[in-house]
Backbone bond lengths (Angstrom), bond angles and torsions (degrees), N, CA, C in turn:
res aa  C-N    CA-C-N  psi(-1)  N-CA   C-N-CA  omega(-1)  CA-C   N-CA-C  phi
1 M - - - 1.362 - - 1.600 108.47 -
2 S 1.345 115.84 133.12 1.436 119.72 178.64 1.559 106.37 -84.52
3 A 1.363 110.54 167.75 1.465 120.20 179.97 1.499 110.11 -68.20
4 T 1.258 122.48 -18.72 1.453 126.57 179.83 1.531 116.21 -93.30
5 T 1.344 116.01 -10.19 1.489 121.48 -176.18 1.504 108.54 -70.84
6 K 1.363 115.75 125.43 1.464 118.61 176.53 1.490 110.24 -84.88
7 L 1.277 115.37 129.96 1.489 119.60 -177.39 1.500 109.31 -80.41
8 I 1.288 118.35 142.61 1.437 124.63 -178.57 1.524 110.63 -95.00
9 T 1.236 120.28 143.86 1.456 122.36 178.21 1.558 109.92 -97.87
10 A 1.313 118.66 166.32 1.415 124.47 175.10 1.489 109.81 -58.46
11 D 1.339 119.69 -42.87 1.449 121.88 -176.18 1.515 110.39 -68.21
12 E 1.337 117.51 -33.81 1.508 120.76 177.89 1.548 108.59 -69.17
13 L 1.329 115.57 -37.91 1.475 117.69 179.72 1.447 112.02 -65.37
14 L 1.314 116.28 -35.95 1.499 122.93 -177.96 1.516 110.64 -57.59
15 V 1.300 117.85 -38.67 1.483 121.58 -176.00 1.511 114.83 -96.30
16 M 1.327 117.15 0.26 1.476 117.46 178.44 1.493 111.70 -72.87
17 P 1.357 112.95 145.58 1.528 116.20 174.96 1.481 113.19 -60.41
18 H 1.335 115.75 131.95 1.486 118.30 177.24 1.458 111.92 -97.90
19 Q 1.338 117.89 34.55 1.450 124.90 175.86 1.475 106.96 -134.43
20 D 1.341 115.98 145.46 1.472 119.38 173.83 1.539 109.27 -87.58
21 A 1.320 117.24 -179.35 1.514 120.60 -177.25 1.490 113.35 -53.81
22 R 1.330 117.89 -29.77 1.481 120.35 -179.89 1.526 116.01 -84.93
23 G 1.347 113.31 -2.55 1.480 118.18 -179.17 1.568 114.88 90.11
24 N 1.354 113.64 6.95 1.510 117.91 179.65 1.517 108.13 -81.55
25 K 1.321 114.27 137.85 1.458 121.13 -178.85 1.518 110.62 -65.99
26 R 1.350 114.97 135.91 1.453 120.83 176.78 1.516 107.34 -115.52
27 V 1.316 117.44 144.16 1.422 123.10 172.94 1.563 105.16 -105.06
28 L 1.313 114.27 123.82 1.473 120.86 -173.65 1.468 112.20 -115.11
29 E 1.242 119.49 135.75 1.443 125.75 173.02 1.497 108.24 -128.86
30 L 1.339 115.50 166.03 1.455 120.58 -177.65 1.507 106.24 -130.36
31 I 1.330 119.54 122.61 1.435 121.26 175.30 1.519 109.44 -118.65
32 R 1.332 114.66 111.34 1.513 119.58 -179.04 1.523 111.73 52.99
33 G 1.297 117.98 44.51 1.425 123.58 179.73 1.469 120.91 81.61
34 E 1.337 114.14 -4.53 1.505 120.99 -178.20 1.539 109.67 -103.23
35 L 1.359 117.20 131.79 1.365 121.12 -178.38 1.545 112.89 -76.49
36 K 1.354 112.87 138.64 1.407 119.48 -176.50 1.563 105.45 -127.67
37 I 1.330 117.63 123.50 1.441 123.15 178.37 1.512 109.42 -96.54
38 M 1.339 116.09 120.50 1.432 119.94 -176.35 1.550 108.19 -95.30
39 S 1.334 112.64 152.94 1.459 121.67 174.43 1.511 112.03 -71.18
40 A 1.361 119.33 148.75 1.422 120.05 170.02 1.537 108.59 -65.05
41 T 1.299 115.76 156.82 1.486 118.01 -175.82 1.455 112.03 -102.16
42 G 1.328 116.90 166.99 1.464 120.41 177.35 1.486 114.50 -91.74
43 I 1.294 115.85 -172.33 1.463 124.35 -175.85 1.504 111.95 -66.06
44 T 1.339 116.16 -44.30 1.434 120.96 179.94 1.543 114.07 -55.99
45 H 1.318 112.05 -45.42 1.473 119.88 176.47 1.516 110.18 -59.55
46 G 1.333 118.90 -45.20 1.462 121.71 179.84 1.537 110.31 -65.09
47 I 1.324 120.97 -41.25 1.443 120.48 179.08 1.475 112.75 -63.09
48 I 1.298 118.14 -47.17 1.482 122.88 177.16 1.567 112.66 -56.54
49 C 1.368 114.01 -47.80 1.439 118.15 177.60 1.503 113.17 -61.13
50 T 1.279 119.29 -42.40 1.445 126.20 179.66 1.534 108.04 -63.80
51 E 1.329 119.67 -47.45 1.468 121.26 -178.07 1.531 109.22 -61.63
52 L 1.367 114.96 -43.12 1.481 119.74 -175.82 1.511 110.50 -68.09
53 V 1.337 117.71 -40.37 1.528 120.75 176.77 1.548 107.60 -60.18
54 F 1.341 119.43 -43.37 1.412 123.23 -176.88 1.533 110.22 -65.28
55 E 1.310 120.30 -47.89 1.449 127.25 -174.47 1.643 106.05 -68.04
56 L 1.271 113.65 -45.94 1.504 114.14 -175.58 1.503 111.10 -72.08
57 T 1.409 117.01 -36.72 1.398 117.49 -179.16 1.545 111.45 -67.90
58 R 1.322 113.93 -39.94 1.524 115.42 176.81 1.514 110.36 -56.95
59 F 1.335 121.81 -48.39 1.414 121.99 179.63 1.454 114.65 -63.44
60 V 1.391 115.58 -49.88 1.475 122.09 -179.60 1.568 113.53 -57.44
61 K 1.312 114.59 -41.36 1.520 117.79 179.79 1.482 109.15 -73.08
62 A 1.354 120.02 -41.28 1.454 120.84 179.03 1.506 113.20 -59.81
63 N 1.347 119.59 -29.92 1.384 125.36 -179.42 1.511 116.26 -104.96
64 N 1.326 114.96 4.54 1.508 122.58 179.10 1.545 111.62 46.18
65 L 1.377 110.82 59.55 1.461 117.81 -172.61 1.589 111.56 -104.04
66 G 1.315 118.97 -26.63 1.409 117.76 -173.01 1.509 109.15 163.87
67 I 1.382 113.83 -142.08 1.488 122.39 -178.83 1.507 109.61 -127.27
68 V 1.257 114.86 157.81 1.498 123.72 171.56 1.563 106.74 -126.07
69 V 1.303 115.22 130.16 1.486 119.66 176.51 1.465 111.84 -118.44
70 G 1.331 116.11 151.90 1.442 122.94 -176.26 1.520 113.38 -95.86
71 P 1.332 110.94 -168.35 1.538 118.35 -170.32 1.476 116.57 -53.26
72 E 1.301 112.47 139.99 1.401 127.52 173.46 1.527 117.00 74.35
73 T 1.270 115.77 15.30 1.526 120.33 175.51 1.505 106.35 -67.58
74 G 1.304 119.13 124.16 1.379 122.88 179.65 1.541 118.29 -75.97
75 C 1.293 116.11 136.05 1.522 120.20 -175.05 1.536 104.86 -130.07
76 V 1.333 118.12 120.27 1.453 119.09 174.99 1.539 107.56 -82.12
77 V 1.333 112.28 118.59 1.471 118.48 -175.49 1.531 113.64 -110.72
78 E 1.348 116.20 -8.53 1.473 121.61 176.89 1.497 108.33 -153.42
79 H 1.318 112.90 150.48 1.479 118.44 179.34 1.570 109.13 -123.90
80 N 1.269 113.86 150.01 1.487 123.21 173.75 1.559 116.84 47.17
81 P 1.375 117.10 72.65 1.439 127.34 1.69 1.523 112.43 -81.20
82 D 1.314 117.20 154.86 1.427 123.67 -178.81 1.501 115.34 -74.88
83 S 1.348 114.18 144.28 1.473 121.38 171.88 1.535 104.41 -128.55
84 V 1.363 113.60 127.98 1.432 121.85 -179.70 1.517 108.97 -126.76
85 L 1.313 118.87 115.43 1.438 123.66 -177.99 1.555 110.31 -100.48
86 G 1.288 120.32 139.38 1.467 121.49 174.52 1.535 107.25 -95.05
87 V 1.301 117.38 95.04 1.410 123.01 -175.66 1.511 108.45 -67.03
88 D 1.396 115.81 148.36 1.456 120.64 179.71 1.532 110.34 -75.69
89 V 1.334 113.49 -49.27 1.474 123.20 176.33 1.497 107.54 -145.46
90 A 1.349 116.87 141.75 1.449 120.00 179.20 1.502 111.57 -145.36
91 Y 1.310 113.16 155.66 1.525 123.72 173.63 1.501 105.73 -123.63
92 V 1.396 115.72 136.16 1.410 124.02 179.19 1.493 107.00 -134.43
93 S 1.359 119.55 125.01 1.453 123.08 -179.23 1.505 112.60 -66.56
94 H 1.325 120.00 154.71 1.388 122.83 173.92 1.561 113.86 -56.73
95 E 1.327 112.08 -38.15 1.475 115.48 -179.74 1.554 112.52 -61.86
96 R 1.393 114.26 -41.83 1.486 115.99 176.77 1.444 113.09 -70.93
97 M 1.351 118.78 -34.23 1.445 120.74 179.18 1.489 114.78 -65.60
98 K 1.340 119.27 -19.35 1.494 122.21 173.94 1.523 110.22 -61.50
99 G 1.366 119.56 -24.98 1.431 120.01 178.32 1.531 114.64 -86.22
100 V 1.269 117.31 4.39 1.484 118.26 -177.81 1.581 105.06 -95.93
101 E 1.260 114.42 116.40 1.472 121.37 -178.15 1.566 114.95 -83.93
102 N 1.294 118.45 -31.92 1.389 120.50 -174.02 1.602 109.43 -136.00
103 L 1.298 115.68 110.63 1.470 122.12 -178.40 1.504 113.81 -72.95
104 E 1.324 116.09 -9.39 1.509 121.38 177.89 1.548 109.83 -84.09
105 K 1.315 117.53 -13.75 1.491 119.58 -178.14 1.537 107.36 -101.20
106 F 1.333 115.57 -178.69 1.458 124.02 176.56 1.499 109.31 -64.42
107 L 1.291 118.11 154.60 1.435 121.38 168.50 1.529 107.33 -62.16
108 P 1.384 121.19 126.25 1.451 120.77 -169.43 1.511 112.90 -81.89
109 F 1.288 117.40 17.60 1.531 120.47 177.94 1.488 105.62 -162.52
110 A 1.298 113.93 171.50 1.511 119.65 177.06 1.577 106.76 -74.64
111 P 1.343 113.71 146.50 1.424 117.38 -179.29 1.526 113.01 -69.41
112 D 1.325 116.00 167.07 1.489 117.78 179.18 1.495 109.04 -65.57
113 L 1.346 115.76 -34.52 1.490 120.41 176.09 1.536 105.54 -134.97
114 A 1.354 114.37 121.61 1.462 121.08 173.60 1.420 109.40 -108.88
115 V 1.356 117.20 134.31 1.510 120.64 176.86 1.516 109.26 -120.25
116 E 1.271 116.86 133.69 1.433 124.63 174.75 1.521 108.94 -117.74
117 V 1.301 118.52 137.00 1.482 122.03 172.18 1.478 107.45 -113.15
118 L 1.316 115.21 121.47 1.481 121.29 -176.84 1.510 113.03 -61.66
119 S 1.290 116.26 137.77 1.508 123.87 171.06 1.530 104.76 -104.95
120 P 1.363 114.38 163.46 1.455 116.82 176.10 1.482 117.42 -57.16
121 T 1.369 116.71 -24.38 1.454 120.08 -178.68 1.538 116.02 -90.39
122 N 1.312 115.09 -7.52 1.543 119.03 177.32 1.474 109.95 -69.39
123 T 1.400 114.94 138.40 1.516 121.50 173.88 1.454 108.96 -105.22
124 A 1.360 114.09 160.63 1.461 121.38 179.49 1.585 108.72 -61.35
125 Q 1.343 116.97 -41.59 1.427 119.64 -179.19 1.518 111.30 -62.89
126 E 1.306 117.31 -39.44 1.451 123.28 -178.17 1.585 108.32 -65.44
127 M 1.300 116.18 -43.16 1.431 118.85 179.59 1.536 115.17 -71.01
128 D 1.335 114.37 -35.77 1.472 120.10 173.16 1.592 109.77 -59.25
129 E 1.350 115.05 -42.96 1.397 119.35 179.39 1.548 115.20 -65.53
130 K 1.339 112.29 -40.56 1.470 119.09 178.15 1.572 110.61 -62.96
131 V 1.322 111.91 -43.71 1.504 116.68 -177.09 1.505 106.51 -64.06
132 A 1.298 121.64 -41.66 1.431 125.75 -176.66 1.591 108.99 -66.07
133 L 1.416 114.68 -40.34 1.396 117.58 179.82 1.530 114.53 -69.07
134 Y 1.362 115.46 -34.22 1.462 118.18 178.17 1.513 109.03 -64.57
135 F 1.332 117.88 -44.22 1.461 120.70 179.58 1.500 113.51 -65.54
136 A 1.335 114.25 -38.67 1.454 118.85 177.61 1.546 112.47 -65.70
137 G 1.356 116.33 -26.10 1.403 123.67 175.72 1.491 117.00 -85.35
138 G 1.310 118.16 -2.87 1.455 123.64 175.45 1.502 115.86 110.40
139 A 1.349 121.52 10.92 1.436 119.80 176.08 1.507 113.57 -65.71
140 G 1.310 117.02 149.67 1.418 122.78 175.30 1.480 115.03 -97.99
141 A 1.415 113.84 -19.76 1.509 117.77 179.09 1.529 103.45 -158.47
142 V 1.326 114.67 151.01 1.455 122.88 170.44 1.551 108.64 -135.06
143 W 1.363 112.42 132.69 1.457 116.03 173.88 1.508 108.85 -112.85
144 V 1.322 118.83 136.05 1.439 120.14 177.66 1.521 106.98 -121.72
145 F 1.349 116.84 111.89 1.458 120.21 -177.26 1.511 110.98 -90.12
146 N 1.279 119.38 134.52 1.467 125.45 177.34 1.559 107.31 -113.82
147 P 1.359 116.09 94.42 1.436 120.32 -178.87 1.523 116.61 -57.45
148 R 1.373 116.92 -36.18 1.420 122.42 -177.80 1.549 112.11 -67.13
149 R 1.342 112.91 -42.98 1.503 119.47 -179.57 1.492 111.18 -86.94
150 R 1.319 116.10 -14.46 1.468 119.21 -175.54 1.538 113.64 63.75
151 T 1.359 114.62 42.42 1.456 119.85 -176.25 1.515 108.11 -128.05
152 V 1.369 115.04 167.30 1.441 122.23 170.85 1.489 105.91 -135.04
153 A 1.345 115.90 132.74 1.480 122.02 168.89 1.550 105.78 -96.50
154 A 1.304 115.76 111.29 1.470 123.70 178.99 1.529 111.15 -97.11
155 Y 1.353 116.55 102.98 1.450 120.70 -179.76 1.512 114.13 -92.87
156 T 1.304 116.09 136.14 1.452 120.02 171.36 1.593 109.23 -107.10
157 S 1.316 117.86 -8.46 1.393 128.59 174.46 1.554 107.32 -162.62
158 P 1.299 118.83 167.69 1.414 118.83 177.81 1.530 116.17 -56.64
159 F 1.326 114.17 -19.56 1.514 119.20 -174.44 1.566 109.66 -117.08
160 D 1.279 118.97 -7.79 1.508 118.65 -179.38 1.486 107.22 -111.43
161 V 1.366 115.04 109.09 1.426 121.62 -176.17 1.551 111.06 -136.95
162 R 1.356 114.93 142.41 1.450 119.09 174.44 1.527 104.10 -118.30
163 I 1.332 116.17 132.78 1.417 121.55 177.56 1.543 107.65 -96.48
164 L 1.326 117.96 118.80 1.417 121.86 178.16 1.583 112.66 -110.10
165 G 1.368 110.71 141.34 1.455 115.53 178.06 1.535 116.13 -97.48
166 E 1.270 114.48 -176.43 1.457 118.80 -174.57 1.505 113.90 -61.38
167 Q 1.295 119.10 -28.67 1.432 125.54 -178.47 1.529 114.25 -87.66
168 D 1.376 117.14 -0.54 1.470 122.25 -177.01 1.536 109.34 -93.42
169 V 1.349 116.87 169.56 1.373 125.51 175.21 1.533 108.02 -114.65
170 L 1.314 117.44 125.15 1.468 126.85 177.50 1.472 108.72 -84.59
171 D 1.340 120.55 126.81 1.419 124.40 176.15 1.466 112.14 -112.65
172 G 1.338 116.65 160.93 1.416 123.26 179.42 1.484 121.19 -74.29
173 G 1.370 112.90 -5.26 1.457 119.58 -178.38 1.554 113.24 52.07
174 G 1.301 115.49 -140.45 1.489 118.96 -178.34 1.513 113.05 -82.80
175 V 1.367 117.27 -9.83 1.454 118.99 179.20 1.499 113.16 -87.99
176 L 1.317 118.47 -38.19 1.453 123.83 176.52 1.515 111.09 -126.80
177 Q 1.280 119.12 64.79 1.432 120.71 -176.59 1.560 112.71 -55.88
178 G 1.345 115.70 129.38 1.446 120.75 179.34 1.546 110.00 99.07
179 F 1.290 119.94 -18.59 1.501 120.26 179.60 1.514 107.97 -77.71
180 S 1.424 111.49 138.00 1.474 118.37 174.23 1.540 107.79 -143.74
181 L 1.229 113.99 154.95 1.494 119.11 179.05 1.509 110.52 -151.00
182 E 1.294 116.34 119.97 1.429 121.47 177.95 1.476 109.24 -75.18
183 L 1.352 114.57 115.53 1.456 118.79 -174.55 1.505 115.35 -66.08
184 S 1.333 115.29 -26.70 1.524 118.18 177.48 1.495 110.58 -61.47
185 K 1.366 116.50 -39.63 1.466 119.64 179.18 1.568 111.06 -68.10
186 L 1.275 115.12 -41.50 1.491 119.69 179.43 1.527 108.32 -60.78
187 F 1.347 118.14 -53.79 1.375 121.18 -175.15 1.543 113.03 -69.09
188 S 1.317 118.31 -25.20 1.445 121.47 177.76 1.542 109.33 -67.57
189 A 1.301 119.05 -26.23 1.431 121.10 176.96 1.540 115.50 -59.24
190 I 1.361 112.11 -23.39 1.459 116.00 179.17 1.497 111.01 -67.79
191 N 1.306 118.36 -35.08 1.466 125.64 -178.06 1.522 116.59 -86.25
192 S 1.300 114.14 -3.56 1.542 118.45 -177.04 1.479 111.95 -70.01
């Protein structure tokens, strides 16, 4: 960042147009006050996000735990300068939602569970930074799905991670006790 670059705030990002000059949808994130334009995602990404929203919502509603939100919901994970991440899927407990004053704005903290689904353009450095930002913003767990490798990196801190393969079962750990998901079923949805 140069000395003349104006940092953008979360409130400014919220009202920015999410279309380019041609009318194409843009996904915008903010990293320490600097705007980041994300690429549109492919079908595989959408399938995995949809399956995860369905499975998590079913569990969260059945147990009256909170809410699940889908792709590109903004979460403010740092302030001054602001960082806003567009989470792919997230769970937030009822208890933490009580602190949200305005549902028209971004979630003012990281979700209890943040889920990212890798796209071909994501780099390891970018994902490491996002994982660290989610935990700095208050997340209890972060799951990073890799559709190409058919794996999930299940983080309980920026440094504590379990890598699960297609034949493993992903559990909710301390954030969603009792939740489990057979990864073979999830990844098989890609080939349907």
